[in-house]
N, C-alpha and C positions, 0 to 999 in steps of 0.2 A: 538485155534487160529482163528478168522473169516477168511472168504475167502476174498481176496482183491477185490478192484473195477477194478483194472486193472492189467493183468499180462504183463509183459515186457520182450521182448526175443532180447538179444544183440548178433549180430553176427560179429565176427571179421574178418579181412580182410585175405589174403592169397596171392596166387601169379597165375600166366597164367598156368604155366607146372612144377607141381614138386610132388614127391612121397616120399619125405620127411615126415616121421610121423609129425604132427601136435603136438605142447605141448603147454601146458598153460604158459609156461613161455618164450615163443617166442614174439619178439616185438610186432606183430600184435594182440595177446591176451593180453599182457600186456598194450599196448596202450587204450584199451577198459574198464579196469577195473575202471579207475577213472569216467568214464561215468557210469558204473554198479553201483559202490558206491555210487555216487554222487544222483543218481536217486531214489536208497532206503532210502539214508539219508534224503533227502528232502522231501520224500512223506509218509516215514513210512509204517504203515499196511495198507496203502490205494493200494498199490502195492506191486508185488512180482517179483522181479528181477531175470532172470538166465543169464548166459553167456554161449553160446553154444561153444562146440569143434567139430572138425572134426578128420576122420582119417589120411588124409595126407593134406599137406600144399596147393597143387595146384588145380584149377579147371578141368585141363587136358582134354581140348577140349569137344567133345561130351560125355565124360564120368560123365562131372558136379560133379565129386568127392566129394564135400562138401555136395551135396543135400539130399541124404538119412539121414545123420546124423543131419543136421539141420531139416528136416520134423520129423524125430524122436522127436528132443527138443522140436518142435512144439505141435505134437501130445501130448505129456507129459504133457505139459503145461495146454492143453485144456482137459485132463483127469483130471489132480489136480485140475483145476479150470473152471468147466462144467459152460457155460453160463456167462464167463467173458471175456470182449473183450480184445483180444490180440494188444499190441503196439511192432512194430518191429523196432530196431534200429540197422542200420548196416554200416561198414565202408569198403570202396574199394569193395574187393571181397564179403564181406559181405554185401554191397549196392547191389550188384547182387543177391546174395541169397535171400535178402527181397524182391526184386521185384517178385520173383519167388514163394517165400511162400505166397506173397500177393494176391494169387488167391483164397486162404482160405477165406471162408466169415465170419471166426471168427477173422481174421485180421482187426482191426478197424483204425489202424494209423501205416503209414511207415514214418520213418526218415532214409534219405539215406544220409551219409557222405563221400563225395569224392567218390561217388559210381562207380564201374568199369562197366558201363552199355554198354553191345555190344548188336548187332544184336536186338534193340529195346526189350529189356529185360522188359522195364517199361510197356510193352503191358500184361503182367500177371497180373498186378495189378488191382483187381475189383473194379468197378464204385463208390461203397460206401466207399472206404477207403479214409482218409484224408494222404497227402502226402505232406512232405517237403524234399526237396533236399538242401543240403548245399555244396559249393563248393568252393574251392581256386583259385584263377586266375591264379597263379602261380604254379599249379599242372602241372607237366610233367609225371605224372605217370598214372593217369586218365584223362579224358577230360571233363573240365568243358562246353565245348560247346555241347558235347553230353547229358549232364545232362540238359543243357538248352533246348534242343530240346525235350528231354523225357518229362520234363515238361511241355513243351508247347503242345506236343500232348496230355498229360494226360488231361490239362484245356480244349482244344478243343473239347475233349469228354465229358465234364462236370463233371470230378472229380475235388475234392478240392484239388487242388495242387499249391505248392508254390517253388520257387526257390530262395536261398539267396546266394549272393556272396561274398567271402571273399576275399577283395582288398590285393593282394601280398601273399595271403594264399597257403601254400604247403601242400602236400599230407599227410604228418605225423600229421598234426592238432597241431603241438607244437607251432603255431604263434595264435595270436588272440585267445587267451584261452577263455577269457570271451564271445566272440561272439560263438564258437564253444559249449560251454559248457553251456552258458547262454540260447541259442535258444533250446538246448536240453532240458532243464530243462522246459522251457517255453512251450516246444511243448509236453511234457507228462502231465504238469499241466493242458494245454487246453484239453486233451485228458481226464483226469480225470473228468474235469467240464461236458463233455460229457456224463458220465456214470450214 
């Protein structure tokens, strides 16, 4: 099997504080499978998609519990497909994780879906990454105004960053499916065109 032109790592969400073991069948993981599967189905051998999992469900303050597992998943992709750019797709807490992982120069593209951006997490993203954040305006779990602020700051820094608003969109992304999923596939397609 030939190497893909783009590696895609999908990072599901979690919660603020919890030591409950992360499960591949919990809601936040299940919500991201349609994204993972549709990306692989649309682009076939040109991409290789993997969906990460963590040891526990929560971020847990300064412990940043998911980060070692997320970094391990990214390192595995880089080892499996050296010199292949990596696109990150993260929802909620996964959106926070992708911002931190995007300090790695191997990361070419960052898609943050309703990201839980705290304490200017977006500042970890390196200058050469392309960034798209999509956020529902009716989201009461994470804050669209904070996402807009992050994208504005990235843009001012010279990063190719864009914010897409989902009118009346909520955190679970179960509304406006054509927008959430369509923009995701468009984003990955553009990443492929740049390889």
